[in-house]
N, C-alpha and C positions, 0 to 999 in steps of 0.2 A: 421486575415491569421495567420498560423502557418509557419511564415520563420523566418531567421537570420536577424539582422538590415543590411541595405545596406551596401558592401562591406566588411562584417567580413565572414570570411570563417576558420574554424574548420579541422585542420589535422586530417587523420585515425588515425596516430599515436601519438596523443596529448595527449593521458593518460588519467586517469580518470579525472584531474582538466582542460582539456582542454577547453571545453565550458567556464567554469566560468574566466580564463583568458582570452578568445578570448572576453568574454563581457566585460570584466573590462575595457580591452585595449582600448575599444570603450567610455569608461564615463559611463560604465551601471552597477550599484550596487544600493543596495543590490538585490542579486540573490538567486531566492527562487529553492525548488524541492521540488516535490508532488510525493507520489506512495501511494498505497494502498496493504491490503493485506487480505484477505480471498473472494476475488472476487466469484473464484470458488469452495469454499467450501460449503456444503448444510448445514452445522448446524454451529451455532454462530453467532458472528456479524463482520460486515466488519466494516474495521479501515483503516483512511487514516491518514497517516503525512504528515507533512509540515516542511522546516530546511532550514537555513541561514548558510553557513559556512563563517569564516572570513577570509579576504584576507591572504597572506604569510604562514607561517608553523604555525601559529595559528590553519589553516584551515587546515594542511593536518593529517585525522584523521589514527591513526595507524591502517592496517588490514582493512580498510573499501573496500566492494567488496558490489554487488548486495547481498541481503540477503539471498535469495534463495540459493545461494551458500556457504555460511557460516555455518559452526555448532552450535549448541545453544550455546554452548560455546563463539565461538569467536562471534555470535551475541550480546550476553552480554556485552562482551569486550568493540564491537562498540559501543552499546548504549550508556554505561556509557561514552564514550568518547565523543560522538556525545552531548549529552545533555549539558556536561560540556564545551566544546569550540564552542558551534552555536552559534551567536549572538541572533538570534530566533529561537525555535521549537514550535509545536505544535501537536496533535493528536485527532482525532475525533473519536469516537465510534458509528456507525450506526447498532441498535438492526435488528435480523434478522426479525420483525416486520416489521420494518421500509424496509428492502427488499423485503419482499411480497409483502409490499403496494405498491411501487414503482418500483419494477423489478430492476435485477440487474445493468444493464447500469445505470439509472437512479438515483440508489442509489450508485452508484460508481463516477459518476460524481459529483452529490449533495457532500459527503463526502469530494472530492477532493479540491472541494470549501469553505467548512467551513473549510477545514484545512489551507488553505492559509488565509481566513480572518479572523482567528483566531489569525495569528503570532501578537507578541507584533512589528515587524515592519515589516512596509509596503513595499514590495518587489517592485522593477523598473521594474525586470523579471522574469519571471516564467519559470522554464522547467518540461514538463510533460513526464510520459514514455509511450511512444507507440502510445498515439493518441491525438488529440488537446479537449482542453475543455475552454470552453466561460465561461463567467462571473466570472473569476478570479482575476478583478479589476487591471490585468498590460498586459501587450504583454508576449508573451509566444513563447514557441516553443517545439513542440512534439518530441521528439527523440527516435529513433527506438532503441529498449532495453538501454533505458536511465538509467535503474538503473545498467547497466554495465559500461557505458560509462558517466555517469556525476555524477562527486561526492556529490553534492546535493540531487539530484536524490537517489543515492545509501543511504543517509544519511535518506531521509523522509523514504525510505523502510525499513531500519534497525528500526526505531522508529516504525512503524506500524506494522513489523509482530513479533518484541521481545512484544510489547503493547498486539497484540491480542495472541501469546501466552500463555503469562500469566494468559490471560481471558479464555483462552480453559483450562487451568490448571486448575482455581476454578472451572469451570463450571463441569470438569470430578469429584472432588468431590461431586458436586450435582447428576451426573449422571452416575455413574461409569459404570454402562452395558453398556457403548459406547464406554469407551477406549479413549474419546475425548483428553488426554493427550499424547498421541502415534501421531495418525492422524490430530488431530486439528481440527477436522469438514470436513477433504476432504473426497473421496469417497475412500475408500480400502478395499480389503477382509475381513477385522476384522469388519471394519465400516460398506458393505454391511450384512455382517451376524448377526450383531447386529439390524440392522434397520427392516430383517425379522425376527428375533425372537422373538423382543420387541415392533416393530411399533417404528413410530417417537417418539422422545422425544419433551418436549415444547420450544424447542429452536432451533430444525429444521425447512428448510425453504419450507414452503410448494408450494411454487413455482419450487420448482426441482422436473422432472418429476420422480424422484427413491424414493421420500419420499412419494410421493402424490402415487406412486404404492404400497409401503410399507403400508400406512395407507389405505389401499383399493378405492382410488379414482381413479377412469382411466381416468373421462373426462377431454376433453382439452389437449393441448398442452403446455407445460411451459417450464421454464430453464430446460436445459439438466445438468447433472453434470461433470462438469469437472474431 
């Protein structure tokens, strides 16, 4: 069940580190955050990150925020700080083939589980972004907009996003017609036009209806591109 331990509350104005401070006051640590990047993209991998930040000043990451709210340069700076400061961190890459085989929700949950399991330090508690994830090996809490209100989740989101962006930049070199370096596999007018002109690349996710349409496959109802 996704609930805070009995007697523990977090004030709305507690700030980005409020959840971790509240849990530590109850003797609960280490505390991990997990998050993903690329769930809504119709091309490329899904990437999940996990992070455990230390207590005190060492765990305060300058400029840390939800990775989607940061510029690319700011994310890179945060990434370097997170991997340097973290007690433990991990990243898991799920290929587009795995995403097609499992479906996006199942692939997303599996990636988060793998990221938590891959941590060198086993967490006592895990915070997830938005929805509960079973099978993490520790009790946890799903936090609404967790990457904006919980530091360890924000750190995990930065790890996942920077890792995935770097992978998409590499894939852009291999498949330059799609401009992956700009849109990172998410559907944009430029990406849609490239799909219409060239059809899907080998790294597109065939469960997405826009990709199937571009491939001339109209049968079935599949993932909607976000």
